[in-house]
C-alpha positions as CSV (number, residue, x, y, z in Angstrom):
1,M,-10.7,100.6,-12.6
2,L,-8.5,97.6,-13.4
3,S,-10.1,95.1,-15.8
4,I,-9.1,91.3,-15.6
5,P,-9.3,89.5,-18.9
6,R,-11.4,86.4,-18.9
7,I,-9.8,83.2,-20.4
8,R,-12.2,80.7,-21.9
9,L,-11.1,77.2,-23.0
10,A,-13.3,75.4,-25.3
11,I,-14.3,71.9,-24.0
12,P,-13.4,70.2,-27.2
13,T,-9.9,71.6,-27.0
14,V,-9.4,70.2,-23.5
15,L,-10.6,66.7,-24.5
16,A,-8.3,66.7,-27.5
17,A,-5.3,67.5,-25.2
18,V,-6.2,64.6,-22.8
19,V,-6.5,62.1,-25.7
20,A,-3.1,63.2,-27.1
21,L,-1.4,62.8,-23.7
22,A,-2.8,59.3,-23.4
23,L,-1.6,58.3,-26.8
24,A,1.8,59.6,-26.0
25,V,2.2,57.2,-23.0
26,P,3.5,53.7,-24.1
27,A,1.1,50.9,-23.3
28,V,2.3,48.0,-21.0
29,A,1.5,44.6,-22.5
30,S,0.1,42.0,-20.1
31,A,2.0,38.7,-19.8
32,A,0.5,35.7,-21.6
33,E,-0.9,32.9,-19.5
34,F,-0.9,29.2,-20.2
35,S,-3.0,26.5,-18.6
36,L,-1.8,23.6,-16.5
37,T,-4.0,20.5,-16.3
38,I,-3.1,17.9,-13.7
39,N,-4.8,14.4,-13.6
40,V,-4.5,11.9,-10.8
41,E,-4.8,8.1,-11.2
42,P,-6.6,6.1,-9.9
43,G,-8.2,9.1,-8.2
44,A,-8.1,11.8,-5.5
45,E,-8.3,9.1,-2.8
46,A,-4.8,7.9,-3.9
47,G,-2.9,11.2,-3.7
48,T,-2.6,14.8,-4.7
49,V,-0.2,17.1,-6.5
50,E,1.1,20.5,-5.4
51,C,3.2,23.0,-7.2
52,E,6.5,24.8,-6.4
53,V,6.6,28.0,-8.6
54,N,9.9,29.8,-9.4
55,G,11.7,28.1,-6.5
56,G,9.2,29.3,-3.9
57,G,7.3,27.3,-1.4
58,I,5.0,24.4,-2.1
59,E,1.4,25.5,-2.6
60,P,-1.8,24.3,-4.3
61,C,-1.5,24.4,-8.1
62,E,-3.2,27.1,-10.2
63,P,-5.1,26.3,-13.4
64,E,-3.0,29.0,-15.2
65,Y,0.5,30.4,-15.0
66,E,2.2,33.4,-16.6
67,E,4.6,32.8,-19.5
68,G,8.1,32.0,-18.3
69,D,7.1,30.7,-14.9
70,E,8.9,27.5,-13.8
71,V,6.7,25.0,-12.1
72,N,7.8,21.9,-10.2
73,L,5.1,19.3,-9.5
74,V,5.3,17.7,-6.0
75,P,3.3,14.4,-5.5
76,E,1.8,13.6,-2.1
77,A,0.5,10.0,-1.6
78,E,-2.4,9.2,0.7
79,A,-2.2,6.5,3.4
80,G,-1.9,3.1,1.8
81,Y,-0.6,4.4,-1.5
82,E,2.8,5.4,-3.0
83,F,3.7,7.6,-5.9
84,F,4.7,5.6,-9.0
85,E,5.3,8.0,-12.0
86,F,4.4,11.1,-14.0
87,Y,3.5,10.9,-17.7
88,G,2.4,13.4,-20.2
89,D,4.4,16.6,-20.7
90,C,7.0,15.4,-18.1
91,G,8.1,12.4,-16.1
92,P,8.5,9.7,-15.1
93,A,10.3,10.3,-11.8
94,A,10.1,14.1,-11.7
95,C,8.1,16.9,-13.4
96,E,9.6,20.4,-14.0
97,L,7.7,22.6,-16.5
98,E,8.4,25.9,-18.1
99,M,5.2,27.6,-18.9
100,D,5.8,28.5,-22.5
101,E,2.7,26.6,-23.7
102,N,-0.3,24.7,-22.3
103,H,0.7,21.6,-20.3
104,E,-1.1,18.4,-19.2
105,V,0.4,15.9,-16.8
106,T,-0.9,12.8,-15.1
107,A,0.4,11.6,-11.7
108,V,0.1,7.8,-11.0
109,F,-0.2,6.4,-7.5
110,V,-0.3,2.6,-6.7
111,L,-1.2,0.6,-3.6
112,E,1.6,0.4,-1.1
113,E,3.0,-3.1,-0.9
114,A,2.6,-4.6,2.5
115,P,5.7,-5.8,4.3
116,A,6.2,-9.6,4.7
117,F,7.1,-11.5,7.9
118,P,8.8,-14.9,8.1
119,L,7.0,-17.9,9.5
120,N,9.2,-20.7,11.0
121,V,7.4,-24.0,11.7
122,E,9.2,-26.7,13.6
123,T,8.1,-30.1,14.8
124,G,9.4,-31.9,17.9
125,G,8.9,-35.0,20.0
126,E,9.4,-38.6,19.2
127,G,6.4,-38.8,16.9
128,E,6.1,-37.9,13.2
129,G,3.8,-35.5,11.5
130,E,3.6,-32.2,9.5
131,V,2.0,-28.8,9.8
132,L,-0.2,-27.3,7.1
133,C,-1.2,-23.6,6.8
134,A,-4.5,-22.1,5.5
135,V,-5.0,-18.4,4.8
136,A,-8.2,-17.1,6.2
137,P,-11.0,-16.9,5.4
138,L,-11.3,-19.4,2.5
139,G,-7.8,-20.8,2.0
140,L,-7.3,-24.6,2.0
141,P,-4.6,-26.3,4.1
142,E,-1.3,-26.5,2.2
143,L,2.4,-26.5,2.8
144,C,3.3,-23.4,4.8
145,E,5.2,-20.6,3.1
146,A,8.4,-19.1,4.4
147,E,6.8,-15.7,4.8
148,Y,3.4,-14.0,4.6
149,P,2.3,-10.4,4.1
150,E,1.4,-8.2,7.1
151,G,-2.2,-8.6,8.1
152,T,-2.5,-12.3,7.0
153,V,-4.5,-14.5,9.3
154,L,-3.3,-18.1,9.3
155,T,-4.9,-21.3,10.6
156,L,-2.3,-24.0,11.3
157,F,-3.2,-27.7,11.1
158,A,-1.2,-30.5,12.8
159,E,-1.3,-33.8,10.9
160,A,0.1,-36.7,12.8
161,E,1.5,-39.7,10.9
162,F,0.3,-43.2,11.6
163,G,1.5,-44.4,15.0
164,S,1.8,-40.8,16.3
165,F,-0.6,-38.3,17.8
166,F,-0.6,-34.5,18.2
167,E,0.1,-33.3,21.7
168,E,0.3,-29.5,21.9
169,W,1.3,-26.2,20.3
170,E,4.2,-24.1,21.5
171,G,5.4,-20.7,20.5
172,D,3.6,-17.5,19.4
173,C,0.1,-19.1,19.5
174,S,-1.0,-21.9,21.7
175,S,-3.9,-24.3,21.5
176,A,-4.7,-27.6,22.9
177,G,-6.4,-28.8,19.7
178,S,-4.7,-29.9,16.5
179,E,-6.0,-26.7,14.8
180,T,-5.1,-23.2,15.9
181,E,-5.7,-19.8,14.4
182,C,-2.7,-17.5,14.6
183,P,-3.0,-13.7,15.1
184,Q,-2.4,-11.3,12.3
185,Y,1.2,-10.4,11.5
186,R,2.0,-6.8,12.5
187,R,5.1,-4.7,12.6
188,T,6.6,-5.8,15.8
189,R,10.1,-6.4,17.1
190,Q,9.4,-10.1,17.0
191,R,10.7,-11.4,13.7
192,R,10.4,-15.1,13.9
193,R,7.2,-17.1,14.4
194,H,7.6,-20.6,16.0
195,R,5.0,-23.3,15.9
196,D,6.2,-26.6,17.5
197,L,4.4,-29.9,17.0
198,R,5.0,-32.2,20.0
199,G,4.2,-35.9,19.4
200,R,5.1,-39.2,20.8
201,R,4.3,-42.8,19.9
202,R,1.5,-44.5,21.8
203,P,0.3,-48.1,21.8
204,R,-2.6,-49.0,19.6
205,S,-5.2,-51.5,20.9
206,L,-6.4,-54.4,18.8
207,P,-9.8,-55.8,20.0
208,A,-9.9,-59.6,20.1
209,R,-12.4,-62.1,21.4
210,I,-12.3,-65.9,21.8
211,S,-15.7,-67.6,21.7
212,G,-16.9,-71.2,21.9
213,R,-17.3,-73.9,24.6
214,H,-13.7,-75.0,24.8
215,G,-10.6,-73.2,26.0
216,G,-7.9,-72.0,23.8
217,H,-5.5,-69.1,23.2
218,L,-4.8,-66.4,20.5
219,D,-1.3,-65.5,19.3
220,C,-0.7,-62.1,17.6
221,R,2.2,-61.1,15.6
222,S,3.0,-57.8,13.9
223,R,4.3,-57.6,10.4
224,R,7.7,-56.8,11.7
225,G,7.6,-59.7,14.2
226,L,7.6,-59.7,17.9
């Protein structure tokens, strides 16, 4: 009868062999990570900042990046705002960071400046006078400016000189009265705004009365003579 030898391995011997094998494999060190802090002034309602990492596509920024990553910050302004500058660890016009340490950057957005449109005021007719402008809602009548920002509401006042009277408005806003409110300036193809003041001289009456029992007459002369 053939006998088969039995091989027994002690458990401590097997564990020792596994530990030795694990120690023989070199460990792979994990890459260091650094933080990226991004602030926005005056706040999130003004704009946001996204990141372009290692030349890839634009994506939301992460709070941390691995050592050696190259991060390009891309500002995006909200409606009514525009990007002004970066400051901190980069800037002012652009921000490219190499993640070799912790970085902090602030992106500044400012209100977008409204475009201005010219206002051309002309007077016509034989009479004399001037046109004044008041900016709604609380502005006082004053000499009109050459241009006003988009969205401005103007009230125009016609002031006739002595011996003249206001007749009518002509142009972009019409009114029979000497005061007219002009619409808001908006981005249109129409670049010039005309307001014409038409006036002409008219006779002025001088009340006179002769009283008494006897007849007579009354002669009148102007300062310039008849």
